[in-house]
C-alpha positions in Angstrom: 64.0 102.9 89.1 63.9 103.4 92.8 66.4 105.7 94.3 68.2 104.5 96.6 70.3 107.7 99.1 72.6 106.6 101.8 73.4 109.1 104.4 76.1 109.2 106.1 75.7 109.9 110.0 79.8 110.6 110.3 82.9 109.1 109.5 83.6 105.3 110.5 79.8 105.6 111.9 76.7 103.1 110.1 74.9 104.1 106.8 71.7 104.3 106.9 70.1 102.9 103.4 66.5 103.8 102.6 64.4 102.1 99.7 61.9 104.9 98.3 59.8 104.6 94.9 60.9 107.9 93.4 62.0 109.5 90.5 63.8 112.8 89.6 62.5 115.5 87.2 64.3 117.1 84.7 64.1 120.6 87.0 65.8 118.1 89.8 62.4 117.8 92.0 62.0 114.5 93.9 59.1 112.7 93.7 58.1 109.8 96.0 54.5 107.9 95.3 54.8 105.1 97.7 52.2 106.3 99.8 48.8 104.7 98.6 47.1 108.3 98.9 49.4 111.2 97.9 52.2 111.6 95.9 55.1 113.8 97.3 57.2 116.0 95.8 60.2 117.3 97.0 60.8 121.4 95.3 64.6 120.6 96.2 65.4 124.3 94.5 62.1 126.4 95.7 62.9 124.5 99.4 59.9 123.2 99.4 57.6 119.5 99.7 54.5 119.0 98.6 51.8 116.5 99.6 49.4 115.7 96.2 46.5 113.4 96.1 46.9 110.3 94.1 43.2 109.9 92.5 41.3 109.1 94.4 40.0 111.8 96.2 38.3 111.4 99.6 38.3 112.2 103.3 41.0 110.2 104.0 43.4 112.8 102.2 43.7 115.3 104.0 44.1 113.0 107.4 47.3 111.5 105.7 48.5 114.9 105.2 48.2 116.3 108.1 50.0 112.9 110.0 52.8 113.7 107.1 53.4 117.2 108.2 52.9 116.2 111.6 55.5 113.7 111.8 58.0 115.9 109.3 57.7 118.7 111.5 58.4 116.9 114.8 61.2 115.2 113.4 62.5 119.5 112.5 63.0 119.1 108.5 60.3 121.3 108.1 59.2 124.5 109.5 56.0 124.6 111.7 55.3 128.2 110.7 55.4 127.4 106.8 53.0 124.0 106.6 49.7 125.4 104.8 47.3 125.0 101.9 49.1 124.3 98.5 47.8 126.0 95.1 46.3 122.7 94.1 43.4 121.7 94.9 44.0 119.6 98.1 47.2 120.0 97.9 49.4 120.6 100.9 53.2 123.0 101.4 55.5 123.8 104.0 58.7 125.0 103.5 63.2 123.3 103.9 64.7 124.9 106.4 68.6 125.6 105.7 70.5 122.6 108.1 73.3 123.3 109.9 74.8 120.4 109.1 74.7 117.6 106.3 71.8 117.5 103.3 68.5 119.1 104.5 67.2 117.2 101.4 68.5 113.6 102.6 67.2 114.1 106.6 63.7 115.0 104.5 63.8 111.5 102.3 65.2 109.4 105.6 62.2 111.2 108.1 59.5 110.5 105.0 60.8 106.6 104.6 60.5 106.0 108.0 56.7 107.6 107.8 55.6 105.6 105.3 57.6 102.2 106.7 55.2 103.3 109.5 51.8 104.0 107.5 52.0 101.1 105.3 50.5 98.4 107.7 47.5 100.4 108.2 46.7 100.3 104.5 47.2 96.6 104.8 45.0 96.3 107.2 42.6 98.3 105.5 42.5 96.2 102.2 42.3 93.1 104.2 39.2 94.2 106.0 37.5 95.8 103.0 38.1 92.3 101.1 36.4 90.3 104.1 33.6 93.1 104.0 32.9 92.0 100.4 33.4 88.2 101.2 30.4 88.7 104.1 28.2 90.8 101.7 29.0 88.4 98.6 28.3 84.9 100.6 26.6 85.2 104.1 26.9 83.0 107.2 23.8 80.5 107.5 22.3 82.4 110.0 22.8 86.1 108.3 20.0 85.7 105.8 16.6 84.4 104.8 15.6 82.1 102.3 12.1 83.4 100.4 8.7 81.8 101.9 5.9 82.3 99.8 3.2 81.3 102.3 4.6 83.8 104.8 3.9 86.7 102.3 0.3 88.2 101.8 -1.1 89.8 98.3 -2.3 92.9 100.4 -0.3 94.5 103.0 -0.7 97.5 105.8 -2.9 99.6 107.0 -3.6 101.5 104.0 -6.4 100.3 101.1 -4.4 100.5 97.6 -7.3 102.1 95.6 -8.0 104.9 98.4 -6.2 108.2 98.3 -4.8 108.9 101.8 -7.4 108.9 104.9 -6.4 111.5 106.9 -5.5 114.9 106.8 -5.8 117.8 104.0 -5.8 114.5 102.0 -8.8 114.6 101.6 -8.9 118.1 99.2 -6.8 116.9 96.6 -9.8 114.3 95.5 -9.4 113.5 91.4 
């Protein structure tokens, strides 16, 4: 069930709504699973955010984590000097600073929702590209393949006789 979070900008001002596929754990942590490569966990009591890779581990996970934490740092919702590798394999974490006004977790959720919204077209295009490449491999165009022609294939090919051992260098030493 998605969490709906409303961020008030002030009295009488427009209310921003975000929609994230997230859940809350027993101890109050928020687990966001919208991103195709990352699970993002907000540890509100420890004032931390952790980005864990999903089940597929590849080279692109680090790039996604770097883009996430660069965005969060630029927007000012995480402390720039606290971004580091986590204690779990291929995880990244950062500290959440205290907010002067408002709730720091709400600011963080709003920034993460905007980040995921900007990232999704890239992953949609990537899926389309992979499907197109698979189609090209399984059903090539007429000019991209040749038919088997037995008249063009000889029984013996190349310069070496199949019955003889290698003819050059020290290979003559190793006669059977």
